N, CA, C and O atoms as a DFTB+ gen file, in Angstrom:
376 C
 N C O
     1  1      20.023     -17.817      -3.059
     2  2      19.177     -17.407      -1.281
     3  2      17.179     -17.027      -1.704
     4  3      16.576     -16.602      -2.690
     5  1      16.842     -17.427      -0.489
     6  2      15.168     -16.884      -0.540
     7  2      14.961     -15.736      -0.078
     8  3      15.532     -15.754       1.013
     9  1      14.422     -14.568      -0.244
    10  2      13.880     -13.514       0.160
    11  2      12.768     -14.028       1.171
    12  3      12.397     -15.122       0.745
    13  1      11.972     -13.647       2.514
    14  2      10.840     -13.662       2.995
    15  2      10.516     -12.620       3.266
    16  3      11.263     -11.840       3.856
    17  1       9.013     -12.265       2.815
    18  2       8.938     -11.063       2.787
    19  2       7.659     -11.053       3.790
    20  3       6.692     -11.698       3.385
    21  1       7.517     -10.341       5.170
    22  2       6.013     -10.541       5.841
    23  2       5.241      -8.951       5.235
    24  3       5.721      -7.841       5.470
    25  1       4.032      -9.192       4.472
    26  2       3.338      -8.202       4.153
    27  2       1.758      -8.200       4.955
    28  3       0.957      -9.108       5.180
    29  1       1.749      -6.797       5.241
    30  2       0.973      -6.343       6.507
    31  2       0.361      -5.362       5.889
    32  3       1.142      -4.727       5.181
    33  1      -1.068      -4.855       5.861
    34  2      -1.646      -4.426       5.505
    35  2      -3.363      -3.728       6.387
    36  3      -4.137      -4.536       6.900
    37  1      -3.581      -2.619       6.395
    38  2      -5.291      -2.572       7.171
    39  2      -5.796      -3.414       8.818
    40  3      -6.647      -2.841       9.498
    41  1      -5.368      -4.367       9.171
    42  2      -5.787      -4.711      10.448
    43  2      -4.854      -5.264      10.888
    44  3      -4.631      -6.216      10.141
    45  1      -4.154      -5.238      11.678
    46  2      -3.450      -5.564      13.287
    47  2      -4.055      -6.903      13.331
    48  3      -5.265      -7.116      13.407
    49  1      -2.735      -8.164      13.255
    50  2      -3.202      -8.887      13.705
    51  2      -2.491      -9.698      15.139
    52  3      -1.529     -10.466      15.139
    53  1      -3.022      -9.402      15.896
    54  2      -2.892      -9.850      17.420
    55  2      -1.727     -10.522      17.465
    56  3      -0.864     -10.373      18.329
    57  1      -1.673     -11.526      16.222
    58  2      -1.141     -13.174      16.930
    59  2       0.528     -12.825      16.798
    60  3       1.373     -13.547      17.327
    61  1       0.972     -11.219      15.761
    62  2       2.474     -10.773      15.424
    63  2       2.618     -10.887      16.390
    64  3       3.264     -11.878      16.733
    65  1       2.081      -9.896      17.500
    66  2       2.514     -10.311      18.944
    67  2       2.917     -11.441      19.707
    68  3       3.539     -11.258      20.753
    69  1       2.724     -12.234      19.435
    70  2       3.338     -13.895      19.742
    71  2       4.189     -14.441      19.254
    72  3       5.006     -13.696      18.713
    73  1       4.464     -15.906      19.171
    74  2       5.015     -16.443      18.445
    75  2       5.072     -16.605      16.998
    76  3       6.070     -16.929      16.356
    77  1       3.860     -16.339      16.525
    78  2       3.623     -16.724      15.053
    79  2       4.719     -15.559      14.166
    80  3       4.978     -15.633      12.965
    81  1       5.280     -14.434      15.204
    82  2       6.050     -13.465      13.989
    83  2       7.353     -14.321      14.032
    84  3       7.898     -14.700      12.996
    85  1       7.961     -14.690      15.630
    86  2       9.517     -15.247      15.232
    87  2       9.376     -16.448      14.274
    88  3      10.404     -16.842      13.722
    89  1       7.631     -17.375      13.898
    90  2       8.255     -18.610      12.838
    91  2       8.685     -18.077      11.626
    92  3       9.716     -18.277      10.984
    93  1       7.434     -17.156      11.362
    94  2       7.433     -16.666      10.305
    95  2       9.197     -16.103       9.499
    96  3       9.543     -16.144       8.318
    97  1       9.614     -15.842      10.173
    98  2      10.968     -15.091       9.667
    99  2      11.204     -14.364       8.686
   100  3      11.765     -14.567       7.610
   101  1      10.907     -13.823       8.973
   102  2      11.197     -13.068       7.770
   103  2      12.048     -11.665       7.578
   104  3      12.310     -10.837       8.450
   105  1      12.354     -11.646       6.371
   106  2      13.940     -10.875       6.004
   107  2      14.036      -9.149       5.860
   108  3      14.944      -8.386       6.191
   109  1      12.413      -8.822       5.085
   110  2      11.666      -7.447       5.750
   111  2      10.345      -7.204       5.263
   112  3       9.788      -7.515       4.211
   113  1       9.990      -6.596       6.242
   114  2       8.584      -6.116       6.457
   115  2       7.992      -5.548       6.125
   116  3       7.932      -4.572       6.873
   117  1       6.485      -5.344       4.221
   118  2       5.995      -4.528       3.880
   119  2       4.846      -4.006       4.444
   120  3       4.175      -4.688       5.218
   121  1       4.623      -3.177       4.224
   122  2       3.823      -2.573       4.719
   123  2       2.760      -0.866       4.270
   124  3       3.231       0.264       4.398
   125  1       1.082      -1.233       3.675
   126  2       1.276      -0.777       3.361
   127  2      -0.807      -0.575       3.639
   128  3      -1.515      -1.580       3.576
   129  1      -1.363       0.708       3.892
   130  2      -2.624       1.062       4.387
   131  2      -2.109       1.674       5.507
   132  3      -1.097       2.362       5.639
   133  1      -3.211       1.217       6.539
   134  2      -3.212       2.625       7.578
   135  2      -2.864       1.351       8.844
   136  3      -3.780       0.545       9.008
   137  1      -1.844       1.199       9.543
   138  2      -1.810       0.790      10.820
   139  2      -1.138       1.476      11.532
   140  3      -0.333       2.200      10.947
   141  1      -1.183       1.543      13.150
   142  2      -0.740       1.872      14.383
   143  2       0.969       2.230      13.589
   144  3       1.460       1.779      12.555
   145  1       1.526       3.239      14.628
   146  2       2.571       3.027      14.104
   147  2       3.369       2.328      15.381
   148  3       4.479       1.846      15.155
   149  1       2.694       2.255      17.015
   150  2       3.283       1.188      17.786
   151  2       3.693       0.012      17.166
   152  3       4.814      -0.483      17.278
   153  1       2.314      -0.643      16.191
   154  2       2.674      -2.102      16.099
   155  2       3.295      -1.617      15.034
   156  3       3.196      -2.720      14.496
   157  1       4.046      -0.756      13.938
   158  2       4.635      -1.268      12.988
   159  2       6.051      -1.031      14.043
   160  3       7.093      -1.685      14.076
   161  1       5.832      -0.407      14.473
   162  2       7.248      -0.698      15.410
   163  2       8.138      -1.560      16.503
   164  3       9.337      -1.617      16.776
   165  1       6.712      -2.323      17.079
   166  2       6.984      -3.569      17.945
   167  2       7.409      -5.286      16.854
   168  3       7.889      -6.337      17.278
   169  1       6.850      -4.809      14.969
   170  2       7.149      -6.078      14.226
   171  2       8.636      -5.585      13.936
   172  3       9.466      -6.343      14.439
   173  1       9.083      -4.690      13.368
   174  2      10.438      -4.486      13.099
   175  2      11.653      -4.481      14.458
   176  3      12.838      -4.802      14.369
   177  1      10.872      -3.984      15.749
   178  2      11.830      -4.139      16.386
   179  2      12.463      -5.635      16.562
   180  3      13.556      -6.155      16.339
   181  1      11.157      -6.066      17.098
   182  2      11.322      -7.566      17.492
   183  2      12.167      -8.923      16.722
   184  3      12.742      -9.996      16.904
   185  1      11.765      -8.013      15.835
   186  2      12.657      -9.028      13.887
   187  2      13.932      -8.151      13.620
   188  3      14.745      -8.996      13.245
   189  1      14.361      -7.325      13.608
   190  2      15.773      -6.253      13.934
   191  2      15.485      -6.502      11.940
   192  3      16.506      -6.070      11.406
   193  1      14.759      -6.880      11.144
   194  2      14.673      -6.305       9.722
   195  2      13.960      -4.625       9.569
   196  3      13.385      -4.069      10.504
   197  1      14.127      -4.092       8.377
   198  2      14.063      -3.164       7.952
   199  2      12.326      -3.421       6.982
   200  3      11.899      -4.420       6.402
   201  1      11.801      -2.241       7.148
   202  2      10.667      -1.704       6.955
   203  2       9.972      -1.184       5.881
   204  3       9.854       0.023       6.090
   205  1       9.394      -1.527       4.718
   206  2       9.166      -0.612       3.434
   207  2       7.429      -0.310       3.630
   208  3       6.488      -1.032       3.299
   209  1       7.428       0.510       4.034
   210  2       5.895       1.156       3.849
   211  2       5.505       2.329       3.009
   212  3       5.908       3.492       3.010
   213  1       4.534       1.654       2.234
   214  2       3.353       2.200       1.096
   215  2       2.005       3.122       1.971
   216  3       1.029       2.544       2.450
   217  1       2.158       4.193       2.018
   218  2       1.153       4.899       2.342
   219  2      -0.247       4.250       1.115
   220  3       0.176       3.742       0.077
   221  1      -1.377       4.294       1.258
   222  2      -2.535       4.257       1.176
   223  2      -3.254       4.658      -0.362
   224  3      -4.075       4.083      -1.077
   225  1      -2.353       6.194      -0.487
   226  2      -2.937       7.141      -1.431
   227  2      -1.847       6.866      -2.347
   228  3      -2.300       7.241      -3.429
   229  1      -0.326       6.301      -2.601
   230  2      -0.027       5.504      -3.087
   231  2      -0.548       5.024      -3.765
   232  3      -0.936       5.658      -4.747
   233  1      -0.953       3.192      -3.589
   234  2      -1.769       2.477      -3.371
   235  2      -2.967       2.600      -4.798
   236  3      -3.383       2.065      -5.826
   237  1      -3.092       3.966      -3.700
   238  2      -4.765       3.983      -4.530
   239  2      -4.860       4.874      -6.028
   240  3      -5.609       4.692      -6.988
   241  1      -3.591       6.091      -5.768
   242  2      -3.658       6.665      -6.839
   243  2      -2.583       5.713      -8.368
   244  3      -2.804       5.923      -9.561
   245  1      -1.534       4.765      -7.844
   246  2      -0.790       3.544      -8.927
   247  2      -1.486       2.775      -9.170
   248  3      -1.979       2.886     -10.293
   249  1      -1.880       1.736      -8.438
   250  2      -2.792       0.586      -8.689
   251  2      -3.913       0.655      -8.940
   252  3      -4.382      -0.377      -9.422
   253  1      -4.887       1.852      -8.754
   254  2      -6.826       1.564      -8.756
   255  2      -7.216       3.132      -9.855
   256  3      -8.219       3.177     -10.567
   257  1      -5.930       4.567      -9.736
   258  2      -6.694       5.124     -10.599
   259  2      -6.440       5.997     -11.858
   260  3      -7.117       6.675     -12.631
   261  1      -4.729       5.544     -11.637
   262  2      -4.517       5.502     -13.327
   263  2      -4.339       4.542     -14.043
   264  3      -3.599       4.695     -15.015
   265  1      -4.829       3.512     -13.848
   266  2      -5.059       2.244     -14.019
   267  2      -6.473       2.448     -14.666
   268  3      -6.760       2.379     -15.861
   269  1      -7.295       2.716     -13.588
   270  2      -8.828       3.273     -14.204
   271  2      -9.108       4.645     -15.650
   272  3      -9.904       4.952     -16.538
   273  1      -7.944       5.018     -15.090
   274  2      -7.754       6.267     -15.949
   275  2      -6.729       5.825     -17.764
   276  3      -6.661       6.567     -18.743
   277  1      -6.331       4.931     -17.663
   278  2      -5.987       4.251     -19.391
   279  2      -7.090       3.960     -19.675
   280  3      -7.801       4.711     -20.342
   281  1      -7.513       2.707     -19.194
   282  2      -9.126       2.173     -19.781
   283  2     -10.015       2.722     -20.152
   284  3     -10.627       2.377     -21.163
   285  1     -10.384       3.921     -19.289
   286  2     -11.309       5.255     -19.370
   287  2     -10.760       5.882     -21.015
   288  3     -11.443       6.026     -22.029
   289  1      -9.798       6.067     -20.876
   290  2      -9.101       7.044     -22.072
   291  2      -8.997       6.070     -23.422
   292  3      -8.650       6.466     -24.535
   293  1      -9.184       5.395     -23.248
   294  2      -8.923       3.737     -23.972
   295  2     -11.151       3.377     -24.804
   296  3     -11.659       2.852     -25.795
   297  1     -11.366       3.710     -24.221
   298  2     -12.845       3.399     -23.625
   299  2     -13.682       4.525     -24.358
   300  3     -14.449       4.075     -25.209
   301  1     -13.687       5.568     -24.237
   302  2     -13.810       6.625     -24.308
   303  2     -13.241       8.023     -25.616
   304  3     -13.907       8.767     -26.336
   305  1     -11.631       7.845     -25.407
   306  2     -10.660       8.338     -26.716
   307  2     -11.082      10.226     -25.755
   308  3     -11.117      10.735     -24.635
   309  1     -11.290      10.532     -27.127
   310  2     -11.098      12.590     -27.319
   311  2     -11.793      12.605     -25.937
   312  3     -11.191      12.955     -24.922
   313  1     -13.159      12.188     -25.938
   314  2     -14.270      12.763     -24.901
   315  2     -13.296      12.755     -23.444
   316  3     -12.767      13.661     -22.799
   317  1     -13.341      11.548     -23.315
   318  2     -12.018      11.364     -21.668
   319  2     -11.584      12.454     -21.907
   320  3     -12.226      13.438     -21.540
   321  1     -10.657      12.563     -22.429
   322  2      -9.402      13.638     -22.296
   323  2     -10.030      14.698     -22.270
   324  3      -9.756      15.473     -21.354
   325  1     -10.987      15.054     -23.176
   326  2     -11.471      17.089     -22.726
   327  2     -11.943      16.577     -21.057
   328  3     -11.387      17.055     -20.069
   329  1     -13.104      15.486     -20.966
   330  2     -13.723      16.101     -20.109
   331  2     -12.213      16.134     -18.481
   332  3     -12.152      16.984     -17.593
   333  1     -11.370      15.039     -18.650
   334  2     -10.334      14.790     -18.052
   335  2      -9.185      16.221     -17.894
   336  3      -8.248      16.292     -17.098
   337  1      -9.702      17.504     -19.138
   338  2      -8.560      18.557     -18.931
   339  2      -9.400      19.175     -18.385
   340  3      -8.702      19.703     -17.519
   341  1     -10.324      19.511     -18.220
   342  2     -11.214      20.009     -17.282
   343  2     -11.281      20.419     -16.167
   344  3     -11.227      21.526     -15.632
   345  1     -11.499      18.677     -15.626
   346  2     -11.884      18.270     -14.008
   347  2     -10.871      17.836     -13.582
   348  3     -10.355      17.042     -14.369
   349  1     -10.021      18.075     -12.166
   350  2      -9.172      18.208     -11.404
   351  2      -9.561      16.803     -11.259
   352  3     -10.764      16.581     -11.396
   353  1      -8.531      15.469     -10.926
   354  2      -8.309      14.481     -10.354
   355  2      -8.807      13.964      -9.338
   356  3      -9.515      12.959      -9.269
   357  1      -8.418      14.697      -8.461
   358  2      -8.656      14.757      -6.558
   359  2      -9.301      16.201      -6.709
   360  3      -9.059      17.271      -7.266
   361  1     -10.547      15.442      -5.651
   362  2     -11.415      16.549      -4.927
   363  2     -10.899      18.064      -4.550
   364  3     -11.416      19.181      -4.576
   365  1      -9.527      17.493      -4.160
   366  2      -9.055      18.617      -2.673
   367  2      -8.098      19.039      -3.841
   368  3      -7.458      19.942      -3.301
   369  1      -7.723      18.951      -4.839
   370  2      -6.395      19.822      -5.916
   371  2      -7.618      20.260      -7.448
   372  3      -7.337      20.372      -8.641
   373  1      -9.355      20.457      -6.523
   374  2     -10.047      21.007      -7.635
   375  2      -9.969      22.934      -7.502
   376  3     -10.504      23.635      -8.361
C-alpha cells in the first residue's frame, strides 16, 4: 500500500479550495511554515485526514542551524567551540 502525503508550506494554494484537493486524495497532510489556521482546518476537515504540523522554528533549528554548527565545528575546531561557548545560539536567549 502506498501512503500519499500532501506537503504544504508557506503559501496558500487557492486551488486547494476547489477540486484539486479531491484529486490529490492524500492519506495525511504535512504542513510546515506559516499558514493560516483556517486554511489548514479547511484542508483536513474536507479530507478527514490527520495533520502533522511542524513549526518553522523546528525546521530552522534542526534543518539549518544544527547542520551549520557541525560544519563550523569541523572547519574551525576549537576556535569555534570557544566562540560557541561564549555566545548564545539565539539572540533572544542571550
